C-alpha positions in Angstrom: 169.7 -14.2 110.2 166.0 -14.7 110.8 166.6 -16.1 114.3 168.8 -13.1 115.1 166.0 -10.7 114.1 163.4 -12.5 116.3 165.8 -12.5 119.2 166.4 -8.8 118.9 162.6 -8.2 119.2 162.5 -10.2 122.4 165.6 -8.4 123.8 164.2 -5.0 122.9 161.0 -5.8 124.8 163.0 -6.9 127.8 165.0 -3.6 127.8 161.9 -1.5 127.4 160.1 -3.3 130.2 163.2 -2.7 132.5 162.7 1.0 131.9 158.9 0.7 132.5 158.2 1.5 128.9 155.7 -0.7 127.1 155.3 -0.1 123.3 151.8 -0.1 121.9 152.9 -0.2 118.2 155.5 -2.7 117.0 156.9 -2.7 113.5 160.0 -4.0 111.8 160.1 -2.5 108.2 162.3 -4.6 106.0 162.6 -7.4 108.5 158.9 -8.5 109.1 159.1 -10.8 106.0 161.8 -12.9 107.5 160.9 -16.3 109.0 160.1 -16.1 112.7 159.9 -12.3 112.9 156.1 -12.1 112.2 155.3 -14.9 114.7 157.5 -13.2 117.4 155.7 -9.9 116.7 152.4 -11.6 117.1 153.5 -13.3 120.4 154.8 -10.1 121.9 151.7 -8.1 120.9 149.5 -10.7 122.6 151.6 -10.5 125.8 151.7 -6.7 126.1 148.4 -5.8 124.3 150.1 -3.9 121.5 149.6 -3.8 117.8 152.0 -4.8 115.1 152.3 -3.9 111.4 153.2 -6.2 108.6 154.1 -4.9 105.1 153.3 -6.7 101.8 156.4 -7.2 99.6 157.1 -4.6 96.9 155.2 -5.0 93.7 152.6 -7.5 94.7 149.3 -7.2 92.8 145.9 -7.0 94.3 145.2 -10.6 93.3 148.4 -11.8 95.0 147.4 -9.8 98.1 144.0 -11.5 98.2 145.6 -14.9 97.7 148.1 -14.2 100.5 145.2 -14.1 103.0 144.6 -17.8 102.2 146.7 -21.0 101.9 147.7 -20.4 98.2 149.5 -17.1 98.9 153.0 -16.3 97.5 153.8 -14.6 100.8 152.4 -14.9 104.3 149.4 -12.8 105.3 147.7 -15.8 106.8 146.6 -14.6 110.2 143.4 -13.7 111.8 145.0 -12.0 114.8 143.2 -8.8 115.8 146.5 -7.3 116.9 148.1 -7.5 113.5 147.6 -4.7 110.9 148.4 -5.6 107.3 149.8 -2.8 105.1 149.9 -2.4 101.3 151.4 -0.9 99.0 154.9 0.5 99.5 155.2 4.3 99.5 157.5 6.4 97.3 159.8 8.8 99.2 162.9 10.8 98.5 166.1 9.1 99.8 167.8 11.7 102.1 170.8 9.5 102.9 173.7 11.4 101.3 175.9 8.3 101.5 173.6 6.1 99.5 173.8 5.4 95.7 170.2 6.6 95.4 170.6 9.8 97.3 168.0 12.4 96.3 166.1 9.9 94.2 162.5 8.6 94.8 162.6 5.1 96.2 160.1 2.6 97.5 159.7 2.5 101.3 157.6 0.4 103.7 154.1 1.7 104.4 154.0 0.6 108.0 156.5 3.3 109.1 154.3 6.0 107.7 151.1 4.4 108.9 152.3 4.3 112.5 153.3 7.9 112.2 149.7 8.7 111.1 148.3 6.5 113.9 150.4 8.3 116.6 149.5 11.7 115.2 145.9 10.8 115.2 146.1 9.7 118.8 147.9 12.8 119.9 145.6 15.2 118.1 142.2 13.5 118.5 142.5 10.8 121.1 142.8 7.0 120.9 139.1 6.6 120.1 139.4 8.3 116.7 140.2 6.2 113.6 143.5 6.9 111.8 141.7 6.2 108.5 141.3 9.1 106.0 144.2 11.1 107.4 146.9 12.6 105.2 150.2 10.7 105.0 153.1 13.1 105.3 156.7 12.7 104.0 155.9 10.7 100.9 155.6 11.4 97.2 152.7 8.9 96.8 152.1 5.1 96.5 154.8 3.0 94.8 151.9 1.3 92.9 148.7 2.6 91.4 145.8 2.2 93.9 142.4 2.6 92.2 139.9 4.5 94.4 136.4 5.0 93.0 133.8 6.2 95.5 130.9 3.8 95.7 132.6 1.0 93.6 133.0 -2.2 95.6 135.5 -3.6 93.2 138.0 -0.7 93.5 141.4 -1.5 95.0 140.7 0.3 98.3 137.4 -1.5 98.8 138.9 -4.9 98.1 141.8 -4.3 100.5 139.3 -3.1 103.2 137.2 -6.2 102.8 140.2 -8.4 103.3 141.4 -6.6 106.4 144.3 -4.8 104.8 145.1 -1.1 105.3 145.8 0.7 102.1 146.1 4.3 100.9 144.0 6.4 98.5 144.4 9.6 96.7 141.2 11.5 96.1 140.0 14.9 95.0 143.6 16.3 94.6 144.2 16.2 98.4 147.2 13.9 98.3 147.6 10.4 99.7 145.5 9.5 102.7 145.2 6.3 104.8 142.4 4.0 103.7 140.8 1.5 106.1 141.3 0.7 109.7 140.6 -3.0 109.8 142.9 -5.5 111.5 143.9 -8.9 110.2 141.0 -10.5 112.1 138.5 -8.8 109.9 135.9 -10.1 108.8 136.2 -13.3 111.0 136.9 -11.8 114.4 135.6 -8.7 116.2 138.2 -6.1 117.2 140.1 -6.6 120.4 
């Protein structure tokens, strides 16, 4: 199964290049945790100068998130590649699939899909040189986990994720969920690419 997913990434890149289309954002929500998929995403991004987005598993705590950046992690966020963007937490969204058992209910969904939408919207509206941080996230109900945001507090969840090179979300001043941070996985060890 995992080899299959990695091979599909490579085949997709081949088909897109045959059409002279080269993606700049690569994500595989739900599949990026499978063995081989993340390494293949990193390799493809290095070849075509793109960025990839990895999601943290559902329900991980802030402590587990920090540990995952080192050798004792319960899941793999051990990279310092400047082309990789790490995403946490999952987002809550309404399931619009009428054939699903959870149709119409609020379900957890991968943050990377919504973050890439914000990135693309930011590029189209403001240009590639503007940060996608502090932009509203559309199409969600909120974060699937509580994310503590306290302005000026270096120990709040958003500050801890930023200092570990992880893109998070924050809800402040009643304005709804916004993206928080624009660091890549190379932060703080490597400068941006």
